[in-house]
C-alpha positions in Angstrom: -58.0 -194.1 -11.0 -55.5 -192.8 -8.6 -52.9 -192.6 -11.4 -55.1 -190.4 -13.5 -55.9 -188.1 -10.5 -52.2 -187.7 -9.8 -51.5 -186.7 -13.4 -54.3 -184.0 -13.1 -52.8 -182.7 -9.9 -49.3 -182.5 -11.5 -50.7 -180.6 -14.5 -52.5 -178.1 -12.2 -49.3 -177.6 -10.2 -47.4 -176.9 -13.4 -50.0 -174.4 -14.6 -50.0 -172.6 -11.2 -46.2 -172.5 -11.1 -46.0 -171.0 -14.6 -48.6 -168.4 -13.6 -46.8 -167.5 -10.4 -43.5 -167.2 -12.2 -45.0 -165.0 -14.8 -46.6 -162.7 -12.2 -43.4 -162.5 -10.2 -41.4 -161.7 -13.3 -43.7 -158.8 -14.1 -43.5 -157.4 -10.6 -39.7 -157.7 -10.5 -39.3 -156.1 -13.9 -41.5 -153.2 -12.7 -39.4 -152.7 -9.5 -35.9 -153.2 -10.9 -36.1 -151.6 -14.3 -38.4 -148.8 -13.2 -40.9 -147.2 -15.3 -39.2 -147.3 -18.7 -42.0 -145.3 -20.2 -40.6 -142.2 -18.6 -37.9 -140.6 -20.8 -34.5 -140.0 -19.1 -31.3 -138.1 -19.8 -27.8 -139.5 -19.2 -25.7 -136.9 -17.3 -22.1 -136.9 -16.0 -21.7 -137.1 -12.2 -18.8 -137.3 -9.8 -17.6 -140.8 -9.1 -15.6 -139.5 -6.1 -15.1 -136.2 -4.3 -13.3 -133.7 -6.5 -11.4 -131.1 -4.4 -11.2 -127.4 -5.4 -8.5 -126.8 -8.0 -8.3 -130.4 -9.1 -7.8 -131.3 -12.8 -10.6 -133.7 -13.7 -9.5 -137.2 -14.9 -11.6 -140.1 -16.2 -11.5 -141.8 -12.8 -13.4 -138.8 -11.3 -16.5 -139.1 -13.4 -19.3 -141.5 -14.2 -22.7 -141.5 -15.9 -26.1 -141.4 -14.2 -29.6 -141.2 -15.7 -32.1 -138.6 -14.5 -35.6 -137.7 -15.6 -35.7 -134.9 -18.1 -37.3 -132.4 -15.7 -34.6 -133.0 -13.1 -31.5 -132.4 -15.3 -29.8 -129.1 -14.2 -29.1 -126.4 -16.8 -25.6 -126.6 -18.3 -25.1 -130.1 -17.0 -22.4 -132.1 -18.8 -23.8 -134.9 -21.0 -20.5 -136.5 -22.0 -17.4 -137.2 -20.0 -15.2 -135.8 -22.8 -16.7 -132.3 -22.1 -15.4 -132.2 -18.5 -12.1 -134.2 -18.6 -9.0 -131.9 -18.3 -11.2 -129.1 -16.8 -10.3 -127.6 -13.4 -12.8 -127.6 -10.6 -13.4 -124.1 -9.3 -15.2 -125.4 -6.2 -15.3 -128.6 -4.2 -17.6 -131.3 -5.7 -19.2 -134.0 -3.6 -19.4 -137.7 -4.7 -22.5 -138.3 -6.8 -23.1 -134.6 -7.6 -24.2 -133.7 -11.1 -21.4 -131.8 -12.9 -22.4 -128.4 -14.3 -20.3 -126.1 -16.5 -20.2 -123.0 -14.2 -18.2 -125.0 -11.6 -15.3 -125.8 -13.9 -12.8 -123.8 -15.9 -10.7 -124.6 -18.9 -7.1 -125.6 -18.4 -5.0 -124.1 -21.1 -1.2 -124.0 -21.1 0.6 -123.3 -17.8 -0.4 -124.2 -14.2 -3.8 -125.2 -13.0 -3.8 -122.1 -10.8 -4.1 -119.8 -13.9 -7.4 -121.5 -14.7 -8.8 -120.7 -11.3 -8.3 -116.9 -11.7 -11.7 -115.4 -12.6 -12.2 -113.1 -15.6 -10.7 -109.6 -15.2 -9.1 -110.7 -11.9 -5.4 -111.1 -10.9 -3.5 -113.5 -8.7 -1.0 -111.9 -6.2 1.2 -113.8 -3.8 2.3 -112.4 -0.5 4.8 -113.8 2.0 3.3 -114.8 5.3 4.3 -116.5 8.6 2.4 -118.5 11.1 0.7 -115.3 12.5 -0.1 -113.6 9.3 -1.3 -116.9 7.8 -3.9 -117.2 10.6 -1.9 -119.9 12.4 -1.9 -122.1 9.3 -5.7 -122.4 9.1 -5.9 -120.7 5.7 -7.0 -123.0 2.9 -7.7 -122.5 -0.8 -11.2 -121.1 -1.2 -11.3 -119.2 2.1 -12.1 -115.5 2.2 -10.0 -113.0 4.2 -9.8 -109.3 5.0 -6.4 -107.5 4.9 -5.2 -105.1 7.6 -2.3 -102.7 7.0 -0.2 -101.1 9.8 1.9 -98.1 9.1 3.6 -95.2 11.0 1.6 -92.0 11.0 3.1 -88.5 11.0 2.9 -88.5 14.8 5.1 -91.7 14.8 2.2 -93.7 16.2 1.2 -97.0 14.5 -2.1 -96.8 12.6 -4.0 -100.0 11.6 -6.9 -100.0 9.1 -8.7 -102.6 6.9 -7.6 -101.9 3.3 -9.3 -104.9 1.5 -12.2 -107.1 2.4 -13.7 -110.4 1.2 -10.6 -111.5 -0.8 -10.5 -115.0 -2.1 -7.5 -117.3 -1.3 -6.5 -119.1 -4.5 -3.6 -121.2 -3.1 -1.5 -121.8 0.0 2.2 -122.2 -0.8 2.0 -124.4 -3.9 -1.2 -126.1 -3.0 -4.5 -125.1 -4.7 -6.6 -128.0 -3.4 -8.4 -128.4 -0.1 -7.7 -132.1 0.6 -6.1 -131.3 4.0 -8.0 -129.7 6.9 -5.1 -129.8 9.4 -3.2 -126.5 10.1 0.1 -126.2 8.4 2.8 -123.6 8.5 2.8 -121.7 5.2 5.2 -119.3 3.7 3.1 -117.7 1.0 -0.5 -117.1 0.2 -1.9 -116.4 -3.3 -4.9 -114.1 -3.4 -7.4 -113.2 -6.1 -8.2 -109.5 -6.5 -8.8 -106.8 -9.0 -5.9 -104.8 -10.6 -6.8 -101.8 -8.4 -6.7 -104.0 -5.2 -3.3 -105.4 -6.2 -2.0 -101.8 -6.3 -3.4 -101.1 -2.8 -1.9 -104.2 -1.3 1.6 -103.7 -2.8 1.6 -100.1 -1.6 0.6 -101.1 1.9 3.3 -103.8 2.0 5.9 -101.2 1.1 4.7 -98.7 3.8 4.4 -101.2 6.7 3.2 -104.6 7.6 0.0 -106.5 6.7 -2.2 -109.0 8.5 -4.8 -111.4 7.2 -8.1 -112.1 9.1 -10.2 -115.1 8.3 -13.8 -114.5 7.3 -16.9 -116.7 7.8 -17.6 -118.2 4.3 -21.3 -117.1 4.6 -20.4 -113.5 5.5 -20.5 -111.4 2.3 -20.9 -108.0 4.0 -18.4 -105.2 3.4 -18.0 -102.3 5.8 -19.0 -99.2 3.9 -16.5 -96.4 3.6 -17.2 -93.5 5.9 -18.9 -90.6 4.3 -16.7 -87.5 3.9 -17.2 -84.8 6.4 -19.5 -82.1 5.1 -17.7 -78.9 4.1 -18.9 -75.9 6.1 -18.7 -72.7 4.2 -17.9 -69.7 6.3 -19.7 -66.5 5.3 -18.5 -63.0 6.3 -21.2 -60.6 7.4 -20.2 -57.0 6.8 -21.8 -54.5 9.1 -22.9 -51.2 7.4 -20.6 -48.3 8.1 -21.8 -45.9 10.8 -23.4 -42.7 9.5 -23.2 -39.4 11.3 -26.7 -38.2 11.7 -25.8 -35.2 13.9 -25.9 -31.5 12.9 -23.3 -28.9 13.8 -24.6 -25.7 15.3 -22.4 -22.6 15.5 -23.2 -19.9 18.1 -21.5 -16.5 17.9 -21.6 -14.3 21.0 -19.6 -11.1 20.4 -16.1 -12.2 19.7 -16.7 -15.8 20.9 -17.6 -18.5 18.5 -18.8 -22.0 19.8 -19.7 -25.0 17.7 -21.6 -28.1 19.0 -23.3 -31.1 17.5 -26.9 -32.0 17.9 -28.8 -35.1 16.8 -31.5 -34.7 14.2 
């Protein structure tokens, strides 16, 4: 009797164990796998920080799956699309890689790929003062001041260019270091017209760089030209003689005098 009851208890225990295992398996599958009913898209993300100006290699990228409604526009869907491209801004680890933050690297140096369309790169010699005590880094924005001798032989300083992007410092186009370093040359990105202004200012005197806040996009407007005052000449009418001459004859004497009419 006791033997039969023991067998029943063992069978019930096995049934309960199987049921618990099945329930636990369903719960774990729902938590780990996620809701597989939701469609997702595999995108390319950064496996590590990618500094500005870095040529992307296979070690820099990995795949991640996102819901379709969370995939950014122009996101890379295959690693082959972004490898050998050059980062035009710093990329954080885990960030989804999108096309407008990378440039094609053709023949030549990676710096050429960082120059925007219709822009030019111009290198100027600097020292520890002009280079803002070495705190200039690629990606910073600067204003350029020019000092020259005026006709009165007094020094005149004025801001000739504003919000100019720093492409490279010496031969470095990345921002991996944040410590100040003594630099000898700074490469700037500017329009062809701005390059002419800077080269002319260098030949006429000295230049100085001032570091801008990266969030400051303001540009000081050029002063309006002084209004031209036209001088008008008022001509007074010529004086007219409105008097009448009267002649008086007394014997042999003749007198003439004027009287107003």
